[in-house]
C-alpha positions as CSV (number, residue, x, y, z in Angstrom):
1,M,-33.2,4.1,54.9
2,T,-30.4,2.2,56.7
3,A,-29.2,4.0,59.9
4,A,-25.5,4.5,59.3
5,Y,-23.0,5.6,61.9
6,P,-19.2,6.3,62.1
7,L,-16.9,3.3,62.2
8,A,-15.1,5.0,65.1
9,G,-18.1,4.0,67.2
10,A,-18.2,0.4,66.1
11,T,-17.2,-2.5,68.3
12,G,-14.4,-5.1,67.9
13,F,-11.4,-2.9,67.1
14,T,-8.0,-3.4,68.7
15,N,-5.4,-0.6,69.1
16,L,-2.1,-1.7,67.7
17,H,0.7,0.8,67.2
18,G,-1.8,3.6,67.8
19,T,-4.1,2.4,64.9
20,Q,-7.5,0.9,65.4
21,V,-7.8,-2.4,63.4
22,V,-10.3,-5.2,63.0
23,A,-10.5,-8.3,60.8
24,I,-13.6,-8.3,58.5
25,D,-15.1,-10.6,55.8
26,E,-16.3,-14.1,56.5
27,D,-12.8,-15.6,56.5
28,C,-11.1,-12.6,58.2
29,G,-9.2,-12.1,55.0
30,T,-9.2,-8.3,55.2
31,L,-8.0,-6.0,57.9
32,L,-9.8,-2.7,58.3
33,M,-7.7,0.1,59.8
34,L,-9.2,3.5,60.8
35,G,-7.5,6.4,59.0
36,H,-4.9,6.4,56.2
37,P,-1.7,5.2,57.9
38,D,1.5,5.1,55.8
39,D,2.9,1.8,54.4
40,R,5.3,1.3,57.3
41,T,2.5,1.5,59.8
42,V,0.3,-0.8,57.7
43,L,3.0,-3.4,57.8
44,A,3.6,-3.0,61.5
45,V,-0.1,-3.2,62.4
46,T,-0.6,-6.3,60.2
47,N,2.4,-8.0,61.8
48,A,1.1,-7.1,65.3
49,Q,-2.4,-8.4,64.4
50,Y,-1.0,-11.8,63.5
51,R,1.4,-12.0,66.5
52,V,-0.7,-10.6,69.3
53,L,-4.2,-11.9,68.3
54,Y,-3.4,-15.0,66.3
55,G,-0.1,-16.1,67.8
56,Q,1.3,-16.4,64.3
57,R,4.3,-15.2,62.3
58,I,3.9,-14.0,58.7
59,R,6.3,-15.8,56.5
60,P,8.4,-13.6,54.2
61,G,7.8,-14.1,50.5
62,R,6.3,-12.7,47.3
63,A,2.8,-12.1,48.8
64,L,4.2,-10.1,51.7
65,G,6.5,-8.1,49.3
66,A,3.6,-7.2,47.1
67,L,1.2,-6.3,50.0
68,T,1.7,-2.5,50.1
69,L,1.7,-2.4,46.2
70,H,-1.4,-4.4,45.4
71,G,-3.1,-5.3,48.7
72,V,-3.7,-1.9,50.4
73,R,-6.7,0.3,49.5
74,R,-7.2,3.7,51.2
75,T,-10.8,4.9,50.9
76,W,-13.8,6.2,53.0
77,A,-16.4,4.1,54.7
78,R,-19.1,4.0,57.5
79,A,-20.8,1.4,59.5
80,V,-24.3,0.1,59.0
81,P,-26.2,-2.3,61.3
82,G,-25.7,-6.0,60.7
83,G,-27.4,-9.1,62.0
84,G,-26.7,-12.3,63.8
85,D,-23.0,-12.7,64.6
86,C,-22.2,-9.5,62.7
87,P,-23.3,-6.4,64.7
88,W,-22.2,-4.1,61.8
89,H,-21.1,-4.1,58.2
90,T,-18.8,-1.8,56.3
91,E,-20.2,0.4,53.6
92,V,-17.7,2.1,51.3
93,T,-18.9,5.7,50.6
94,A,-17.8,9.0,49.1
95,P,-15.6,11.2,51.3
96,D,-18.4,13.7,51.8
97,A,-21.1,11.1,52.7
98,Q,-22.7,11.3,56.1
99,H,-20.7,9.6,58.8
100,A,-17.9,8.7,56.3
101,G,-14.4,8.4,57.7
102,P,-11.0,7.5,56.3
103,V,-10.2,3.7,56.3
104,T,-7.5,1.5,55.0
105,L,-8.4,-2.0,53.7
106,V,-5.6,-4.5,53.7
107,D,-6.0,-7.8,51.8
108,V,-4.2,-10.4,54.0
109,D,-5.9,-13.4,52.6
110,S,-2.9,-14.4,50.4
111,L,-0.3,-14.1,53.2
112,D,1.3,-17.2,54.5
113,A,1.6,-17.5,58.3
114,E,2.7,-20.1,60.9
115,D,2.3,-20.5,64.6
116,I,4.9,-19.0,67.0
117,A,6.1,-21.8,69.3
118,I,8.6,-22.0,72.2
119,Q,12.1,-22.0,70.8
120,E,13.8,-25.3,69.9
121,Q,17.0,-26.2,68.1
122,C,16.9,-27.8,64.8
123,P,18.2,-31.4,65.1
124,A,19.9,-31.2,61.7
125,C,21.8,-27.9,61.8
126,G,21.4,-26.7,65.4
127,R,19.8,-23.3,64.5
128,A,17.0,-22.0,66.7
129,S,13.3,-22.0,65.6
130,R,10.3,-20.4,67.2
131,T,7.8,-21.4,64.5
132,S,5.6,-24.4,64.1
133,D,2.9,-25.6,61.7
134,I,0.5,-28.5,61.1
135,A,1.9,-31.2,58.8
136,C,1.7,-34.9,58.2
137,S,5.0,-35.9,59.7
138,P,6.3,-39.5,59.4
139,G,6.2,-42.1,62.0
140,R,2.5,-42.1,63.0
141,T,-0.7,-41.6,61.0
142,G,-2.4,-38.2,61.1
143,Y,-1.4,-34.6,61.2
144,S,0.7,-33.1,64.0
145,R,2.5,-29.9,65.0
146,V,6.0,-29.6,63.6
147,H,8.8,-27.1,63.8
148,N,10.2,-25.6,60.6
149,C,13.9,-24.7,60.2
150,H,14.2,-21.7,57.9
151,F,17.9,-22.3,57.4
152,C,18.0,-26.0,56.2
153,G,14.4,-26.8,55.6
154,T,14.2,-29.6,58.2
155,Q,10.8,-30.3,59.9
156,W,10.7,-32.1,63.3
157,P,7.9,-33.0,65.8
158,S,7.2,-30.2,68.2
159,A,7.2,-30.8,72.0
160,D,4.0,-30.4,73.9
161,A,4.5,-26.9,75.2
162,Y,4.0,-23.8,73.0
163,R,2.5,-20.4,73.2
164,V,-1.2,-20.3,73.7
165,C,-2.9,-18.3,70.9
166,L,-6.6,-17.5,70.1
167,F,-6.7,-19.4,66.8
168,K,-5.1,-22.8,66.5
169,V,-5.6,-25.2,63.6
170,R,-7.2,-28.3,65.1
171,T,-5.2,-31.4,64.8
172,R,-6.8,-34.5,63.4
173,S,-6.0,-38.1,63.8
174,G,-5.8,-40.8,61.1
175,G,-8.9,-42.3,59.6
176,D,-9.1,-46.0,59.6
177,P,-7.7,-47.5,62.8
178,S,-7.0,-50.8,61.0
179,G,-4.7,-49.0,58.5
180,C,-0.9,-48.6,58.7
181,F,0.2,-47.2,62.1
182,G,3.0,-45.2,60.3
183,C,1.2,-43.6,57.3
184,G,-2.5,-44.5,57.6
185,C,-2.7,-46.3,54.3
186,T,-5.1,-49.2,53.8
187,A,-5.6,-52.0,51.4
188,T,-8.2,-49.9,49.5
189,W,-6.0,-46.8,49.6
190,P,-2.3,-47.8,49.5
191,C,0.4,-45.2,49.9
192,A,2.4,-46.5,47.0
193,A,1.9,-48.9,44.1
194,G,2.1,-52.5,45.3
195,C,2.1,-51.5,49.0
196,R,0.2,-53.9,51.4
197,L,-0.3,-54.2,55.1
198,V,1.9,-56.6,57.1
199,G,-0.1,-58.6,59.6
200,G,0.9,-60.5,62.7
201,G,1.7,-57.4,64.8
202,R,5.4,-57.4,63.9
203,P,7.8,-55.7,64.3
204,I,5.4,-53.5,66.4
205,A,2.0,-54.3,67.9
206,Q,0.1,-52.3,65.4
207,P,-0.1,-53.0,61.6
208,L,2.5,-51.6,59.3
209,C,2.5,-51.3,55.5
210,T,5.4,-52.7,53.5
211,T,6.5,-49.2,52.5
212,C,6.9,-48.0,56.1
213,L,8.4,-51.3,57.2
214,A,11.2,-50.9,54.5
215,Q,12.2,-47.5,56.0
216,H,14.3,-49.2,58.7
217,T,16.4,-52.4,59.1
218,P,15.1,-55.2,61.4
219,E,17.7,-54.2,64.0
220,T,16.4,-50.6,64.0
221,W,12.8,-51.8,64.3
222,Q,13.9,-53.9,67.3
223,A,15.6,-50.9,68.9
224,L,12.5,-48.7,68.2
225,T,10.3,-51.2,69.9
226,A,12.7,-51.4,72.9
227,A,12.6,-47.6,73.1
228,G,8.8,-47.7,73.4
229,Y,7.8,-46.8,69.9
230,A,4.1,-47.6,69.2
231,A,3.6,-48.9,72.7
232,A,0.1,-48.7,74.2
233,E,1.1,-45.8,76.5
234,S,3.2,-44.1,73.9
235,D,2.8,-40.4,73.0
236,E,2.0,-39.4,69.4
237,Q,4.7,-36.8,69.2
238,R,7.3,-39.0,70.8
239,D,6.6,-41.7,68.3
240,R,7.1,-39.3,65.4
241,W,10.4,-38.1,67.0
242,L,11.8,-41.6,67.5
243,Y,10.8,-42.5,63.9
244,T,12.2,-39.4,62.2
245,E,15.4,-39.5,64.3
246,A,15.9,-43.1,63.3
247,L,15.7,-42.0,59.7
248,R,18.5,-39.6,60.4
249,G,20.6,-42.4,61.9
250,T,20.1,-41.6,65.6
251,E,19.9,-44.6,67.9
252,P,16.3,-44.9,69.3
253,A,17.6,-45.1,72.8
254,T,19.5,-41.9,72.3
255,A,16.6,-40.3,70.7
256,A,14.3,-41.3,73.6
257,G,16.7,-39.6,76.0
258,E,16.8,-36.5,73.8
259,W,13.0,-36.4,73.7
260,S,12.8,-36.3,77.5
261,E,15.3,-33.5,77.6
262,R,13.4,-31.6,75.0
263,R,10.2,-31.8,76.9
264,A,11.8,-30.6,80.1
265,L,13.6,-27.7,78.4
266,T,10.5,-26.7,76.4
267,R,8.3,-26.6,79.4
268,Q,10.9,-24.5,81.3
269,R,11.1,-22.1,78.4
270,A,7.3,-21.9,78.3
271,L,7.3,-21.1,82.1
272,V,9.9,-18.4,81.6
273,T,7.9,-16.9,78.7
274,H,4.7,-17.0,80.7
275,Q,6.3,-15.2,83.7
276,R,7.8,-12.5,81.4
277,D,4.6,-11.9,79.4
278,A,2.4,-11.9,82.6
279,Q,4.6,-9.2,84.2
280,P,3.4,-5.6,83.8
281,Q,5.5,-3.6,81.4
282,G,6.7,-1.1,84.0
283,L,8.0,-3.9,86.3
284,Q,9.8,-5.4,83.3
285,D,11.7,-2.2,82.9
286,E,12.3,-1.6,86.6
287,A,13.2,-5.1,87.8
288,P,16.3,-6.3,86.0
289,E,17.0,-8.7,88.9
290,G,13.8,-10.5,88.2
291,R,14.8,-10.9,84.6
292,A,18.2,-12.2,85.8
293,D,16.5,-14.8,87.9
294,M,14.4,-16.1,85.0
295,E,17.4,-16.0,82.7
296,G,19.3,-18.0,85.3
297,Q,16.5,-20.6,85.4
298,Y,16.6,-20.7,81.6
299,A,20.4,-21.2,81.6
300,D,20.1,-24.0,84.2
301,A,17.5,-25.7,82.0
302,V,19.8,-25.6,79.0
303,R,22.7,-27.0,81.0
304,A,20.4,-29.8,82.3
């Protein structure tokens, strides 16, 4: 007979809002909470799980609205020994079974989430955003981290400083290096009907397809090259920023200056955030002058 034991004695739980919680299943698509917390606590613990452990924000939507109606199951369970990477498994039982305890199972597999990043302003509407995601943004082949504006829907390349979290989606570069520098298409796999690669290393040193080439006038391509787009020492996110800003009508030289300011400001915000998060909670409450110093640094960075 399998030696069962109470889930309260199992490893891996995290205390969030006074509730013990752990992610289970192969894809961590279910949260197991000890006890039968009310719906408000279930939502608070689920939100904290994503923010504290995953560094993510749950996006509002139909799946989140239906979570407490269809995604929460209150039952009784106990732990049984596992094997390999799983030291224990959950066994749902009757309330009066040996070692059974109340548990709440929350199906979070359908929830949509995005990473929490250092705040940046949307280049289209000026609203602040703290979220980022992995997307295939224009200007350079492959996926990259982008900000999402929840007000106007604009996406723009994220700067290189953002909150460190435990689970990050790994970025991946484009496939064939001989393909288009902008979108990655090849002669075998064109991005549009009739699209072909333009040889000769013009207007940039790397190959471009006719579709990407048609996105800008020859004068804009010349300005992009002068601003360092697609140069040997260029940065992938900077290339995407120059390209997307040119699509919005911003002069490449202006966009290059804005990128340098963004990087400096984002790094400063990351430093302030790190200093605040690393400070013990008691000191945060008792040292307003310390917060004022950090806020002053933040204000100086904004003015710079």
